[in-house]
N, C-alpha and C positions, 0 to 999 in steps of 0.2 A: 362742502369740502370733497374733492375728488380723490379717492384713494383706490389703488389697484386692489381688486378682490384677492384676498389671501386667506388661507385656512387658519383655524385656531392653532393647529399643530405647528404650522410654519411661521406663525407670528407670535401670539401671546405665550403659547406653551414653550416655544424654543427660546425666545428673547426675554421673557419676563418671568415665567414660573420656574423654569429650569435654572435660571441664573440667580434666583433668590430675590428678585426685584418685585415680585408680586406683593402688593400691600394688602390684598384680600378685600378690596372694596366691593367686589361683586358686580361691577357695572357690566362686564361681559355676560354674566349669568342673567342679569335683568333684561338685557336688550337682545339676546339671541332669539331670532324669530322662529327658530325650529326646535327650541328647547333641547339643544344638543349638550348644554352644560348644566351642571349642578354645583352648588356651593358645598364643598366637603372639606372639613378641617381647615377652614379659613382660607380656602383658595378654590379656583374653578377647576372642575374635573370634567373631562369629556365623557359622556355616557352613551352617545350614539353617533353615528357617522356625521361628520361636519359637512354642511352643504356649501361651504366656501362662499358665503355672502360677503365676508370682509368686515362686517359690522363690529365685531369684537376689537379688531385692530383700530377702528375709527374712534372707539370710545375709551380704550384703556389709558389711564393717566400716566402709565409707566412705559408706554410704547410710542415712540416717535411723537413726542408732545410738541406741537408747534407754538411755543410760548409767545413769540412776537405777533404771530397772526391772531392768536386768541386774545392777546391784550388789545390789539386794534379792534377786534370784534366786540369786546366788552366795553372798552373805554374810548374807542375812537382814535387811539394812538398807542404807540409803543412806549415803554418806560424810558426815562432818561437815565444816563449813567450814574447820576447822583441819587436816584430813587432806590435806595438799598432795600427797602421793604415793600416795593411796588408802588403803584399809582394810587393816590388818594385825594380827597377833597377837603377833609377836615380831620384833625386829631382831637380827642377829648378824653377826659376821665369821667366815668359815670357810675352812679350808684342808685339802686332801686330805693324807692321811698316806702314801699309796702313792707311792714314788719314781718309778715309771713315769709316773704321772699328772703329777707335778710337773715332769717333764722336758718334757712336751708341752703343758701347760696354758697358759692365757692369764694368769691372775693366781693365784688360789688353787686352781683346779681343782675347785671345789666341785660344779659341775654334773656333770662326768665321774664324780666320786666317788659322787654320789647315784645316777646312772644305773647304775653298776656294782653298787652295793650293792643296788638294787632288782632288777636282773636276776639277780644271783648268789643272791639269797634268795627267788626265785620270786614277788616282788611284781609284776614285769612279765615279759613274754615278748618284749619288744622295745622299741625307742625310735625315734622319728622325729627325726632330727638332720640337720645339714649336714656334709658331708665334702668336703674339697678334692680337686679333680682333680689327677692327677699331672702332666699336661702344662701345666696352667694353675695355678700355685701360688696358693692362697688363693681360687680361683674355686670357690664352693660348689655342691655338688649335693645336692638333698634325698635323704636316704638312710634306708632302713629297716634299722636296726642290730639284728641278731638273734644276735650273738655278743659276747663281752667285747672281742674285738679290734676289731670294728666300732665299738664305743662309744669305745674308747681312740683309735682313728684319727680320730674326729670332734672331738677336743679342740682348743680354741683358737678364737678369734674370727676371722671372715673379713672382716667389714666390707662385704661385697657381698651382694646379696639372693638368698635361696634360697627358692623357693616350697614350703616344707615341707608345707603343707596338701595338696598334690597327692599326697603319698606315703601319705596315709590310704587311697587306693584300693588300693595294694599290700598294705597291712596287711589290708584286707578280703578280698582275693583269697586271702591265706594263712591267713585265719580266725584271726588273732591277736586275742585279746580282753583283753589286759592291757598297754596301751601307756603309755609316758611320751612326752610331746610337748614338744619344745624349740623355741621360736620367738620371733619379735619381737613387740612389742606389738600390731601390726595382726593378726598371726596368732592371738595369744591372744584378741583381740576376736572374730575370725572364728569360732573354736571355741565361744566362749561364746554368740555369736549363733545358731550352729547348735543348741546345747543349748537355748537359750531358745525357738527355733522348734520344738523337739520332734523334730529330725531324728536320732533315736537310731541309725539305721543307720550314720551316720558318727561319732557321738560316743560311743556306748556302750563301744567298746574303750578309750577314752582315760581312764586312771585318774589321771594326774598331769600337770598343765600347769606347765612350768617356763619362765618368761618372762625374756627378756633385756632389760636396759636398752638403749635405742637412741635416739639423737638423729636419726640418719639413716644410710642406706646409700649407698655410692658406686658409680659406674659403672666397671666393671672396665677396659674398654678405655681410658677416659680417665685413670684414676689409675695403673694398672699399666703400660699400654703407652705412652701419651703422656707421662706425667710421670716415672714411675720408670725405665722403659727409655729413653724418648726424651730427656727433659730432664736427668735425673740420670745417665743412662748406666749404670744398674744392671740386670743381668739378673734378672728376677723370680725365677728359679730359685735365685738366691743368697740370697734373702730368707728368713730362718728364722722370723721373727715380725713381726707388725704390731700395734701397740698405740697407744692415744691417752691421753696424760697431759699435757694442756695443749697438746701438739703431737702430730702423727702420727709415731710412732717406728718405724723399720724396723730390725730386727736383720739386718744384712747380713754373712754369715759371722760374724766375731767383733766387728764394729764396729756402732755405732748411727748411723743417718742420720735426721736430723730434718726433717720437712716442716711448715712453719707451717700451722696450721689454716686460715688465710685462703687459702692456696694449695690445700690439699686440698679445701676446700668448693666450689670451682668444679666439682668432679666429683661433687658430691652429687646424688642422685636428687631431682628437684623434687617428686615426689609425696609424698615423706616429710614435707615441711613442712606438709602438710594433716593429718597425724596429730597428735593432741593428747596422746598417751600416751607418756611417756618410760620409765617403769619397769615396764611390763607390769602395770598396776594390777589386772587381773582374773585373774592367774595364781594357782596354788596357792602357788608359790614364785617370787619374782623375784630376779634376781641382776645384779650389775654390778661393774665395777672401781672406779669413782668415785675415781680418783687413788691407790688403794692399791697397794702393792708386795707381792706374794706372798700377798695375801688377797683373798677374794671378799666383797663386801657382800651380805648375804642378807636379804630381806624375806619372812618366813613369813606367809602371808595366810589360809590356810584350815586346817581341821582335818586334811584329807588331807595337806596340805603339812607341817603340824607333826608329824604322826605319822612321815612319811618322814624328815624332818630329824632328829627326836629319836632315832629308832631307829638311824640312821646314826651319830649322835653317840655314842650309848651303845655301839655296836659298835666304836668307834674308827676308823671309816672316814674321819671328818673330825675335825679339832680345831677348837675354837671359842673365841672370846672376845667380850666384850660390845661391841656397836656404839658404846656411849657412850665408849669409849676413842679413837674416831676422829671427833671432832666435825667436822673438815673434810669428811670423806666424807658425813656426814649433811647438812651445810649445802649441799654440792654437789648432793646428791640433790634437796633442796628447790628449789634454784635452777634446776636443769635441768628439773625437772618443771613449775615455774611458767612458765619460758621457753617450753617446747615447747607448752604449752597456750595461752599468749598468742599465739604466732606463728600457730598453727592457727586461732584465733578471728579474728585480724586478716585472714587470707587468706580466711576463709569469708564475710566481709562483702561 
C-alpha cells in the first residue's frame, strides 16, 4: 500500500486523536520505528520529534481505512450489498464441551475452546487475549497466554477496553511465531491494515484472528466504581459475571442485578461510536452472544478460520448446531451491524 509520508501530528493527532475518534488500540505506538510515541491514558502521545515516516497513518484503523481494498486483500473480493455483517463462509452456533471452560465462559465458551484446541495441538504457541486483574474485577489487561491455564483464565467478556495490539511486542520479544489474536473489531481492523501495509515484522506471527462482536466498551471507573459500587452499593469483587442480554446483567454472588442499557450507556467510551464494525467483519472467525443462552454465535469468514473451527468440531472440542435454528440471533446480528455502521457514518459527517 503506497501512502504519502505524513507526520503523526498532521495525520493521527489531527484527524483521529483531536476529533475523539481514537479508540486507543495502540497500533501506532507498536509500529513507530523511532519510538516517538507512548501509550498514555489510553491514547498515543508524541514524546519526541516525529521522523515523518508515515507508518502511523498506514496502520491506524480510524484513519483513511480502505475497506473495499482490504476486503479484497483478505477475502479475494469486496462484500456484496446484501452482506450486512460482512463476508463469510459459514454460520454456526457453538459450545465448548469442557466443563472447566463452561464454568468460566461468557456464553458458549467457543473462543476459549478454540484457543485451547489450537494450543494443545501445536497449531499455535500462544494467544493474545485479555485477562482480568485480581484487584480490579473485570478490568482487562492485555495478556500473552502461553499456557493452557493462561488461556482458561482469560475466559469471559470484560466489556472494558484492553489494548491487545500492544502485546504483539511481547510476542516478538519471545520469538513466538504461531499466535492466535483475540480482539475487538477496531483491533482486527488494525491487524489487517498492518498486513495490507506489508508490516510483516508485526503480523507474520499471527495465524488466526478471532474477532469479538462489539457495540461499545465502557469506562471502568464510571460503570464499576460510580454505578455498581456507588449507586448500587455492590462491591465489584462480589460480581461473578457481566453480560448483556437486552440489559446489562451482573451476577452478584448467586443473584442477578440488572442495569438498564440506557443507564449503562452513559459510561460508554465515546470513541467507540466512530467505529462502524459491529461483528469484526475482517476476522478469520467472529463470535458473539447475540442474546443466546449457553451458545456462541460464530461467523466463519476465511479458509484459515474454517480449518480451525472444523478441526475443533471433529475433535469434539466444541459441539455445534445450525445457526438457522436461532433466527432471532441472526436478525439481531443484522440489526446491530446496520445500526453501528449508520451511527458511525452520521458522526463522520
